N, C-alpha and C positions, 0 to 999 in steps of 0.2 A: 307210665313212670310216675309214682306218687311220692309225697313226703316233703319235708323241708329240713333245712339245716342252716346254721349260722357260720359266717366266715369273718373272723376278726381282721381288720385292715389297719395298718399304720402307714400314713402318708408322710413321706420325707421329700426332700428337694429333688430326689431322683424321679418322682412322679409328676413334677410340675411340667406343663401347666394343666393338661387335660387328660388324666389317666382314665382308662376304660377297664371295666371288669367284665370278662366274658366267661360264661359257664356253658359247657357243652358236654355231651355224652355221646359215645360211639356204641351203637348197638351191635350185638353179635352178628347180625345180618350185614353189617357194614354201613348202615344208615347213621346219620349224624343229626342231632338236634342241638340248638344252642340259643342263647339270649345274651344280651350285653347291656351295660349301663355305663354312662359317662359321668364323671365327677368334675366339679369345679374346685380346683385346689389353689390356694393362695400362691402368687408368684414369688416363691422364696428361693434362697440359695443355701448351699451347704455351709459356706463361710458366713457365720452370723456376725455382722458388723454393727457396732453401736458407737455413736459420737455424741458429744454434748459439751456445754459450757456450764460453769458453776451457777450462772444466773441468766435470765432471759434478756436482760438489758446490760449495757456497758457504756461507760462514759468515754468520750473521745480522748484518745491519747493514753488511755490506761493500758495495763497489761493483764491479760487473762490466760488461764490454762485451758487449752483445747484437749479434751479428754477423748481418747481413742481406744476402743476395744475390738479385737478381731482374733482370728485363729492364730496361735503362736507362729512366729516367723513370717507373718503376712507383710507384704509391701502394699501400702495404701496411698492412693491418690486423693488429695483433698482440694476441693474447689469451693471458695467462698466468693459469691458474686452478688452484686447489687440486685435485689429482687425485682427492680423495675425492668431489668433486661428481659425477663420472661413474660412481661405483660404483652409486649408486641410480638414476641416469638415463643409462645408456650411450647412449640414442637421441639425446641432445642433443649428442653429440660430433661435431665437424665432420670429415667424411671425404669421400673422392672419391666413394664410393657415394651419399652424401647429395646431393652437388652434381649428379651425373648424374641422380639421381632427381627433381630439380626440373624437368627438361625433359619436355615431353609425349612420350608414347610414339611419336608420329608422327615424332619426331626420328630414331628408329632404324628404324621400320617404317611401312608404310602406303602408300597410293596414292590418287590422285584418285578421287572418286566416279564421275566420268564413265566410267571404264573398268571398272566393276563388271559382271561377266557376269550376265545374268538367270538366276535360278534356275528349275529346272523344277518347283519346289514353290510355284507361285504361288497366291495367294489369289484365288478366283473369287467373283463376286457370288453370294449365296445364292439369289437368284431365278432364276439361270440353270439350266436343266435339264441334268442330267448327260449326256443324250443329245446336247445341242447343243455341249457343250464340245469344242473342238478339241484334239487332242493337241499338246503343245508340239513345235515342229519343230527344237529344238536338237540338234546332233550328239552322239552318245555315243562318238565316236572319241576316243582319248587326245589331249590337248593339253597344252601346258606353261604354260598361263595361271596355274595355281595356284602354279607354281614362281616365276614372275616377280612375281606380285602381292605376295609376302611380302618383296620386296626394294625398297629405296628408289630405284626407277628409273622414276619416273613418266613421264619423257619417252620412254623406250623403250616403255613400255606403250601409249602412244598410237599407236605404229606397228605394234603386233602385230595380226595378224588374229584377230578374235573370232568364235566360232561364232554364226550367226544365231539369233535367238529370235523366235518368232511366237506369238500367242495369249495373251499375258499382259497383265494390267492393270497400270498404273503405280500402285503402292500409295501413293506419296508424294502423288499428286494426287487419289486417289479419296476422296471425302468423302460418298458417298451414305449417308443415315441408314437406308436399308433393309437395309444389310448387317449381318452379325454384327460384333462388335467386332474391329477389325483388329489384327494383331500386328506391331509395328514392330521392325526390327532396331536394335541399339544403334548410336548415331551415332559412337561412339568406336572407334578402331582397336584391334585385339587386342594384348594385352600378353604373349601366350604366347611363351616363349622368351627373354624379357628377362633380363639378368643382374642387374638391380636387385632386391634382396631384397623379399619381400612386405611385411615389417614395417618398411619404410623410414619415416622420420619424415615426417609431413605438415605442411607449412607453411601457416599461415593468416594472413590479414591482420587479423583481428578480435581477436587476442590483445593483452593489455595489456603494454606494455614495462616492463621492470624498470630502475630508475634507481639502485639501490643494490646493490652487489655486495661483500658482506663477505668472500667467499672469493676475491676477485680481486686479483691483483698488478698485471699490466699489462693495460690496456684502452685502446689508443691507436692512432693512425695515424701512419706515418712514410713520407716520400717517399725514393725511391732516386735518386741523381744519375745523371749521364750515364755514369759508369764502372760502373754496375750493382751497387754495393755500398755499405754504410753500417754504421758501428759506432755504437751508441747506448749511452751509459752509463746504467745502471739501478742503483738502490739495492735491495739484497736486503731483503725485509721481515723483520720480527721474528717470524717464525712458522716453526717447524721442520716441514716437510712436503715432499711431492713435488709440484712444480709441473709441469703440462702446458702446453706452449707451442704454440699454433696460429697459423699465419700464412697469409694469402692476399693476393694482389696483383693489381692491375688496371693494364693499360696498353693502348696501341693494338695491341700484339702479341697481347693476349688475357689470359685469366684464368690464375692459377697458385696452387696450393696446396702448401705445404711439408709434408714428412713431419712427423708429430708428434714433438717432442723433449721430454725431461724434464730438470728440474734439481732436485736434492735440496738443500734448505737445512738446514744443521745448525748447532749451536752447540757451542763447546768444552766447555761444562758446562751443567748443568740443575739448577734449584733447585725443590724441592717442599716446601710447607709444609702440615703436618697440623694442622687445627683442628677443634674441635667445631662443631656447627651453631649453637649459641648457649650462653651461660652466664648466670648471675645475678650481679648486682653483689656483690662481696666474695669470689667463688669464685676459686680458683687452679687453673690448668691447665698442663700441660706442653706448651709450644710446641716442635714438632719441625721442623727445617729440614734436609732431606736433599739433599746435593749429589752429582750424578753427573758423572763425567768421561767425555766421549765421544771424547777424543783418544787417539791411540796413543802417548802419552808422559806422563810425570808432570808435574803442575803443583802449585804452591803457591797455596792460596786463603785468603782472609780473609773471614769471615762475621760480620756485625754486625747487631744488632737496634736500629733507630732508637728514640730516646727519644720518649716521648709522655706527655701529661697524662692520656690515657685509661686508662693502666695503670701498675702498678709491677712491677719485675723484681727478683727475689731475687738477691743477689750469690752467685757461685759461684767459690770460690778455686781449685778443681781443674779448672775448665772451661777449654778452650783455644779461641780464636777463629781460630787459624791451623792449617791442616793440609795435609799432602801427599797428593794423590790421584794414583795411577798409572792406567794405561790401564784403562778400563771399571771403575773402582772407585768406590765411593760411601761417604760418611761422613755421620753425623747430628750436628747441633748442637742442644742443649737449653737452654731457658730456663723458669723457673717464673714465670708471668705472672699477676698478680692484677688483676681488673677493678675500677676505681674510679669510672668514669663510666657513666651510662646512655646507651643509644643505640647507634650504630655505632662500634665500635672499629677504628681503622685500624692495621694491623700492617705495618710496612715492614722487609723483610729485604734488606740490601745484601751482595752477594757480588762479590769482585774477585779476578782472577788477578794475583799479585804477580810482580815482576821477579826477586826473589831466588829462588835455587834451593838455598839452604843446607840446607833441610830435605828436599830431594828428591834427595839424593845428588849435588849439584853437576851436575845435568843441564844440557844446553844450553838457554838461555832461549828462550821462545817469541817468534815475530815480534811486532812491535808491533801488527799488525792483529788478532792473536789474543789479546792481553792485554786482555780486555774486562771491563767492570763490568756486573753484572746487578742490577737493582732490582726486587723483587717486592713488590707491595702487596696485602694481603688484608684483607677486612672481616669482622668478627665482631659478631654482635648481642648486646648486653648488656641483659638484661631486669631489671625490678625484681622484688623478692620479692613474695610474696602473690598475690592474685587480681585479675584485671582487672575493673574495673567501667566500664561504658559507658552514658552517659545522653545522650538526644537530646531537643532541643526544636525543633519544627518549626512553621511558621506560613505562611499564605498571605496576602500583603499586596496589597491592591487599592486604589491611590489613585483618588479620585473627585472630579470637579468642580474640578480644579486644586489640591486639598488633598492633602497628603502622608499616606500611611498609615504608622503606626509601631507598633512592638511592643517593649515592654521585656523584657529577658532578664536573669535573675539567675543568676550562676554561684557556687555555693558548694561548696567542697571540705571534706569531713569532717575532723575533728581527727586521726583515726587513719590518715590516708592515708600510704602509703609515701613517704618523702622523695624529692622530685625526680621522682616518677612522674606528676604531674598535668599534663595538657596539654589545650588546647581549640582548636577551629577553628570557622569559620563558612563555610557554602556558600550561594551564591546561584545560582538558576536561573530563567530566564524562562519555564519550562514546569513545570507541576505534576508531570509525569512524568519530568523531567530526571534526578533522582538515581537513580530506579529503572532508567531506560534505561542509565545508566552502569554499573550493578552487577547486571545480570541473571544473572550466573553465581554470585553469592553474596548474594542477597537475604536469605536466612535464615542466621544465623550458627550453624548446627548441622550435624552430620554428615548425609550423605545415604546411605541404604543400604537402602531398601525401596520398594515399588511406589508408595506415596502420596508419599513424600518426593521421589522422582524427578520427579514431575509438577510440583513447584514450580519445577523448572529448565526445564520445557518449556512449560507453559501460559502464564505471564506474557509470554513473548516473542511469542506469538500475539496477545495483547491489545494489546501495544505496536505491532505491525505494523498491526493494525486501527485503532488510534488515529492513527498517523501517516498512514495512508492516508485516513482521514476528514478529517483536518485539512490534507491536501495537503502534508505534510512528508516523505512517503516518496519521496525522490528515488531514481532508479535505482541510484545508488551505495550508498545505505543499504540498499535492498532486496536488492541482490546480497550485501552483507555479512551481512545478517540471515538470508536464506535459506541462504546458505553455511554459517552456523553451525547452522541447523536440520538441514542435510544431513550435514555432516561435522565440525562442532565446531572448525573451524580458522579462525583469524583473526589477522592481524598488521597492524593498522591504527591510526588515530588513537584518541583517548580516547572519542569519541562512537561507540559501537559496541554491537552486540548480542552477548552472550556466552552461548553455549549449546553444550555438548558433545553427544555422540551420544545425547541423551536419548530420541529417538524409538526408536532401535534398542535402547537400554537398557530401555525400558519393555516391550518385547516379551519380555524375560526373565521378566517376572512374568505372562505370559499362560498360561492353561490350554488344554488341547487343545480344550475346548468353546467357546473364544472369550472366556471371562470372564477377569477379572484379580483378583489378590489381593495383599495387602501383601507376602507372602514367596513368591509364585509357587507352584511345584509343591510346596514344603514344606507349604503349606496343603492341607487335604483338599478344599477346594472354593473356587470363585470368590466374590468379594465383590460384592454388588449395588451398593452405594454407589460403590466404586472403579471398577467396570466402567462405570457411567454417567458418572463423572468422566472416564475415559480416552476413552470413545467420543465425547463432546462435544468434547474437546480435539483428538483426531485429526481429527474432522470439520471443525473450523474451521481446522486447519492445512493442510488439503488445498489451499487457495488459494495457499499459498506454497511447499510442498514436496510431494514425492511421498509419499503414504500409501497403502499397499495397501488397496484397498477391501474386500478379504476380511476384514481385521482389524476393520473397522467393521461389516460385515454379520454376521459371526459373533457379535460382541458384542451387536448388536441382537436377533439370533435368540435368544441366551441370555437376555436380559432379557425377551423376549416369552414364552419358555417358563416363566419364573419369575413371571409375572404371575398374581395371585390372581383367583379368580372375582369378587371385589369390584371389580377394576380396579387396585388398588394392587399393591405388589410384596412378595414374600417377602424378609425380611431375611437373605439368605444370607451366610455368612462372618462373621468376627470384625470388630468395629469397635473401634479402640484408643482413641478419644477418648471417655472415660467421661462427660465433661460433656455430651455430645450424645446419649448413649445413651437418655436419657429421651425424646428426640425422634426421632433418625434410626433407632433400632431399632424405633420405632413405625411401623406401616404408613403412617400419614398423612404423617409427616415424611419418611420415605423415599420415599413416592409423590410428594410435592411436589418433592423434590430430583431424582428421575428425570424427572418431567414437565418441569422447567425445563431439564434437560440435553438431553432429546429435542427440545425446542423450539429451544434454541440450535443443535442439530445441523441443524435445518431439517426435522424430520419434519412431514408435512402434518397440519393440525388436524382434517381430516375423515377421516383414516385411523382404522382400527379401534383401533390401539394407543393413539393419543392420545385418542380419544373415550372409551374405557373408563377410561383413567387419570384424565381430568378429571372424569368422572362420579363416580368414587370420592371425589375430593377435594371436589367440590361438595357432596356429601351430608354431609361431615364439617366443613365450614367453621364452622357455628354452634356446634359443641360443643368447639372448640379453646380451651384455656386456657394452653398453653405458648407463651411469647413467641417462642422460636426457631422453632417450627413455624409460627406466624402470619407471621413474616417471610419464610420460604421459600415459604409458600403465596401470599403477596402477590406475590412476584416471579414465581411460576409463572403465576398468573392474569393478571398484567400482560403477560407474554410471549404468553399465549393470546389477548390482546385483550379480556378480560372486564373492562370498566371498572368495572361496578357491584360485582362481588365484590372487586376490588382495592381500591376505595375503602372498602368496608366493613371490610376487614382493616386498612387504613392508619388509619382512624378509631380502631379499637381499639388499635393500636400507639401512636398519638399520645397516648392517655391514659396510657400507661406510659412515655413518653419521659422521659429525665433531661436537664434543661436547665439550663445554667449558663454565664454569661458569653458568650452568643451561640452556644454550642456545644450540640449535641444528640446523644445516643447512647442506647443501650439495653443492658440487662444482665439476664440471668436472675435475678440476685440483686442488686437495686439497693443501692449503698453510699451512705454519707453524703457529702453535698456540702461538708462543712466542712473537708475536707483542705486544708492550705496548701501541700502539695508540688506545685510546678509541673512536676516531672518525672514523666511518666506511668508507672504500674506496673499496667497493665490486663491482665486475663486475656484470652487470645486469643479465647475464645468471645464476649466483648463486642464485639471488633472484627469478627468474622465476622458476628454477629447484626446489628450496625449497618450493615455493608456490604450485607447483603441488603435491609434497609429502603431504603437509598439506591438500589439497583438497581431496587426496586419503584417508587419515585417516578419514576425516569428512564425506565422501560420502559413506562409506561402508554400507552394509545392516544392520550390527550390530556394533555399536560403543561402545567399552568398556571403563571402567574407565582408564585403562592403555593407551588407545589411546588418551584420553583427556589430560593425563599427558604429553605424547609425543608432542601433539599438542600445549600445553602451552609453552614447550621449543622452539618449532619452532616459535610461535608467538613472544616470547621474542626476538629472533634473527631478525625476519622480521621487527618488529617495529623499531629496531635500524637502519635499512637501509632506513627508510623513510626520505624524504627531508622535508624542512620547510613547505611544502604545502600539505603534506599527500600523495604525489606520491613517485615515486622512480626514478632511474637513467634514464630510457628510456621508450619506449611504452609498449612492451609486459610484461616486469617485473611489470610495474604499473598495467596493466589490470588484470593479473593473481593474483598478490599479493593482490590487493584490493578485488577481488572476494573471495579469500581464507580467508582474514581477516574478511570480512563481514559474511561469513559462520560461522566462529569461534565465532564472536561477537553475532550472533543470537543464537547459541547453548548455550552460557554461559551467556546470558542476564539475568539480575537480577534487581528487583526494590527495592533493599535494601535501607537503610536509607542514610542520608546525610554524606558527607565526608569533613573533614577540612584538607586543604593542607597548610603546612608551608614551605617556602623556606628561608633558612638561609645561611649566609656566615660567615667565620671566622673573618671578619673585621666589623661585625655589621649589615650587610644588612639583612632585614627581611621583608617578604611579606606573607600575608595569603589569601587563596582563599576558598570560601565555595561552594561546589558542592551539589546541591539538585536535587530532581527528576525533578523539573520544569526547572532547568538549566542544565540538563544532556547533551543536544546537544550543549550548548553554549561553545564556546572556549574563556576562560578568559586569557588575556595576560597582561604582565607587563614587562617594561624595567628593566634590571639589571644595577644598577648604577656602579657596579664594573665589569669591563670587564674581568679582570684576577683574578683568585683566586679559592678557594675551596668552593663549595656550597653543601648543603644537602637538599634534598626534602623529606619531611615527610608527610604521609597520615594517618589520624586518622578517623576511621569509620568502615563501614561494606560493602562498595562497592569499586569496582576497579576504578581507574582514570588513564588517559593517560597524561603523562608529557613530554614536549618537550622543550629542550633548544637549541637555535639557536645562533651561533656566526658568525658575518659577519665582514669582513675587506678587505682592498685593499692592495696588495703588488705589487712591481714593475714588476716582471716577475716570476710567480710561476714555479717551476721545473716540467718538464713533460718528460715522456719517448719519445725518438726520434722515431716517427712513420711516420711523414710527413715532407716534406721539403716545405718551403714557402718563396718565394722571392717577394718583393714588389718594384716597381719603380713608381715614381710620376713625373708629368710634369705639370707646371702651364702655362696657356695661357690666352690671353685677360687681360693683366695687366693694360690696360689703364683705365683712370678715367671713360670714357663713357661706357665701356662695363663691364659686370659682369666677375669676375675672375672665370675661369673654371680649375678645377684640374682633370687631367686624371690619373687614377690609373691602373697599370698593375700588376696582381697577377699571379704568376707562382707556381702551386702546383703539388706535386707528392707524391706517397706512397712508403715508404722504409721499411715497416714492414716485418714480417716473412712470410707472405702469398704472393701469386701471385698478388691478388687484395685485396682491402679494402672492408669493409662494405659500406653502404651508408654513404656519407660524407657531412657534413654541413660546409659551409664557411660563417662566420659572419664578416661583415665589419662595425666597429663603425665609425660614421661620426665625422669629425673634428668640433669643435665648430664653429657655424656661417655658416656651409655648409649644403646644401641639395642635394638630387639627382637631377641632372640637368633636367629641364623639357624636355620631349621628349626623354630623354636618355634611352637606353636599355643596359642591360648587353650583351657584345659581348663575345661569347665563341668560342675560336679557338681550334679545335680538329680534329682528323682524321675522315673523313666521314665514313670510313669502320668500325669504332667502334660504338657500340650502347651506347650513353651517353645521359643524360638528365640534364637540368638545369632549376630550377624553382625558381622564385624570390618571396619572401614574405617580408612584412614590418611589423615588430613587433611594431614599433613606429618610430617617425622621427629621432631617434638616431641610428638606426640599420638597415642594409640591410643584409638579409640572403638568401642563396640559397642552394638547394640540388643537390648533384651529385650522379648519379647512382653508380659510383665506381671510384676509382683512382688506377693506377698502377705506375710503376717506370718511366713512361714517363710523362714529365711535361705537364700540361694543363694550358692554358692562359685564364684569364678573364680580361675584360676591363670595367671599370666604369668611369663615368664622374660626378664630383660633382661641384656645383655652390655655390659661396660664396654670401650670402645674408646679412650678418651682418659683417661690418669691425671689425677685431680682431687684437690684438697685444699680444705678449708673448704666442703664440699659443702652447699648449701642444700636444705631439704626441697622435694619436689614435691607437687602436690595431685592428688587424685582426686575427681571430681564425679559424683554420681548425681542425676539430675533427671527430672522429668516432661516428656516431649517437648512436650506441648500446653500445659503450664503451667510454663515454665522457672523461675518464681520458687519453685517447690517443689523444693528441692534440699538436698543435704548435701555438705559439702566438708571432708573430713579431709585430712591430709598424711602423707607417708611419707618416709623417708630411707634411704640405704644404710648398712647396719650396718658399723661400723668405717671409715667414710669419712673 
């Protein structure tokens, strides 16, 4: 066969994306010869869509015509989105490749299954003898079947002669159980050779639709008339950015996608205001407003600061409020502003381009569309002087038998309160755990920076999930949000939420190579027995909701088992920072009881060797225990183990030591007088933790009687009064154990009774009503009390219990505190010249002068002076004896506070050096405070103040 000829080809959208040309001839003898070639064709569509704007740039607030061309009668979807969105997620951009990637591969390649040529590699029945297998009779002569079957030409393939095949079984129908497992070919056609990229976006139908697009300008649909074009007027948004416009259209003629186009929105000028993060009342700061001219010509601007009762402005006779700005020039306007009101200060700066050009060399005036006015509103927090004091009064009200439950609340503000700083609020929740559920990311109002403190952000959320699951309040939506926080710490939803950052991953930073955990991780020489048990039980219970690597659990268990003493209890490895518990937890029995309870919560089998030896050690020591804390933890451990008799014996002993008053029950290692008239709790955290363990013991017994629940109600009444305004308690362990106990009690007493009407009244006429229904059970309803001081009455009418919490906040110059620490502060100001930033060096000398040899873990908090930040590149310098084992860790709660942890303090002074840099000029600078306090007993603190020299 010789010769050549030309074939004219015209490619249209029908041939997209990879057309193939096959040329074949059939000989009279029946033979076939063929060849093919594949072309790369642009990914186009039948419906040719074009969009555009009259110009590539537009001024903010102006109106433009969006020009749209498509096939007549098309319905077009237009999306104009901030181009920055696609920087982090380029795969979400609509492209031709994405559209063609949505079609199945058979759209471009494939063939009907009926034309598949039988393979000579057939699977034979295993029972068939190799001697009896017939050789496949297919021909080995070259054929062009493989060439044709890769082309979308199914009709032609049915006409092609196929080589005969004999002796093979049909795998699709062979189901004999006597054969070895059969290997099936993939049912999908091959995607080899496709031009669609491998990393193309995958579209799914189970994703959640977004209904709020803050980065979106246009998100609409427009129809095109019979002439195939339309102009749509659109208002340019007030955001300077680069907008990407995507448009696709549908009509009877087909689909069309317009090329991406961009529009840059600009403004003639831009105003930037420089403010400090916050200031104190009476301080004066320099407000800077800088105006930038983005035009290529000069403009005259007028800048004014709006008057407000929130602040006072010093008169400046030499200052000008009108200036000429030429192309790409900027100028700064200054005001000295003094804060006079507490709260949020609203600062409004108005900037306007003037018609007059007298100050700009009589240049040509701007067009009217560009003579714009710009109003910028900024907010500045104005805080009171002194130290914040926060007091909380909580109560659980349960109306019975049609009678209302009521609770009187007395609010009293001290005489030395900072004027105007006092404020009060009341919160009502239909669920005992409601407040804690709302504040799981900040239950404890303290810095977090070590292995134990990190767990207070992880473990409570597990208890809350368990509680909601037991009470059937864990909806799929809530569970998804909660476990999402356990996994990645991200959530942007309603108020009722679980708040937890990456605490699981963060906790692994405190893991040792041997599987144990310690407070400061690898900085410690060895793992901590108590903390390792705490972590392993928390990880074990979290496995139900998030992925936890089982190796982390098994390694920790192995480490604990290796440190088990011959007696069955555990060696107290590592340092324990809570000195009030050292008499118990450092003791083998107390530590053994804690580890036993942790292992039982983890689900370790009772008959296993580890649990049997541990419980045997504890059982031998039960009758010789005199420490209240140890008795409480033992009672809880034996309750979990199902040992009713031993649990009851310990609870009888604890009942004799109970402190009962006004229907409330609690325990304390050192019982205090009951004659105190202060209704605001000031309890040591060890009392809360001890009492919570007793409550857990009562609720975990194999048989819980009505009398046990009565006692539990008295304990809960006392525990709830110790809660802070965020649902937590004073420190870490009391918060973790108390929330676990309260969640267990709330689950046992859960009821879906009817609605409750709550009324809050005062003697001077204040009244507020709250309605708590089943649908709003977990919602925390809050209202501010207009009367800060006075007598209030909270009444609950209905058939369900409600949780009421009153919070009083105020500032006072220097609250009284027991002298436990000494703290001396020296400051030195350097670089006072105009050219250099002012740097303030702070030297802090701290020591412990309490009744013990050393303190618990200590927190030092340094509040920054207004207008100052931590100097860039500055590190805290810790001067101490190298022979002593001490640690310092710095964490930043926000730009106002620097805090760091100390392993411990003794009577020898330890020096810390910080450097602060002034970024905002200030006058009348108020002193800032430095706090040093016991992490586990925050009431033991020292609060001196410091000020900038020459401020």
